[in-house]
C-alpha positions as CSV (number, residue, x, y, z in Angstrom):
1,X,63.4,-55.8,204.9
2,X,67.0,-55.8,205.7
3,X,69.9,-53.4,205.2
4,X,73.6,-53.5,206.3
5,X,75.5,-50.2,207.0
6,X,79.3,-50.3,207.6
7,X,80.6,-47.9,210.2
8,X,84.1,-47.8,211.8
9,X,84.8,-51.4,210.9
10,X,81.5,-52.7,212.2
11,X,78.3,-53.7,210.4
12,X,75.0,-52.3,211.6
13,X,72.4,-54.8,210.5
14,X,69.0,-53.1,210.3
15,X,65.8,-55.1,210.1
16,X,62.3,-53.7,209.4
17,X,59.1,-55.5,210.2
18,X,55.7,-54.3,209.0
19,X,53.6,-52.6,211.7
20,X,49.9,-52.6,212.1
21,X,49.6,-49.1,210.5
22,X,49.8,-48.9,206.7
23,X,53.3,-48.2,205.3
24,X,55.0,-48.1,208.8
25,X,57.6,-50.4,210.3
26,X,59.0,-51.6,213.6
27,X,62.8,-51.5,213.4
28,X,65.6,-53.2,215.2
29,X,69.4,-53.3,214.7
30,X,72.3,-55.5,215.6
31,X,76.0,-54.6,215.6
32,X,78.3,-57.3,214.0
33,X,81.9,-57.7,212.9
34,X,84.8,-55.4,213.5
35,X,88.0,-56.0,215.2
36,X,86.5,-55.1,218.6
37,X,83.6,-57.5,218.5
38,X,84.6,-59.1,221.8
39,X,83.8,-55.8,223.5
40,X,80.2,-56.4,222.7
41,X,80.0,-59.9,224.3
42,X,76.5,-61.2,225.0
43,X,75.2,-57.7,224.6
44,X,75.6,-57.9,220.8
45,X,72.0,-59.1,220.3
46,X,69.3,-57.4,218.2
47,X,68.0,-54.2,219.7
48,X,64.4,-53.0,219.0
49,X,64.0,-49.3,218.8
50,X,61.3,-47.5,220.8
51,X,58.9,-44.7,219.8
52,X,57.8,-46.4,216.5
53,X,56.4,-47.4,214.2
54,X,58.3,-45.4,211.6
55,X,58.0,-44.8,207.9
56,X,60.6,-46.8,205.9
57,X,63.0,-43.8,205.5
58,X,62.8,-42.8,209.1
59,X,63.2,-46.4,210.3
60,X,66.5,-46.8,208.4
61,X,67.7,-43.4,209.5
62,X,66.9,-43.9,213.2
63,X,68.5,-47.3,213.3
64,X,71.6,-46.1,211.5
65,X,72.1,-43.3,213.9
66,X,71.4,-45.5,217.0
67,X,73.9,-48.1,215.7
68,X,76.6,-45.4,215.0
69,X,76.0,-43.9,218.5
70,X,76.4,-47.4,220.1
71,X,79.7,-48.0,218.2
72,X,81.0,-44.5,219.2
73,X,80.3,-45.3,222.8
74,X,82.3,-48.5,222.6
75,X,85.2,-47.1,220.6
76,X,85.3,-43.5,221.8
77,X,85.3,-40.4,219.6
78,X,86.7,-40.3,216.1
79,X,90.0,-38.5,216.1
């Protein structure tokens, strides 16, 4: 399953893959787009999240927060 979330001019692309447990998922995200994409360089690859698997709702939430935090680190605080 796939979802794209827009945040501060970037797209956070979230991908869920079924885990071995019923109704749980492993989740990864990738940051794409935005005017500052060159800042990401080779590090702009897909990032798997630890401490899973997660339920579907938690997987999307955790990936969105992780992606937003990564963008905030790159761009600095919102003013």
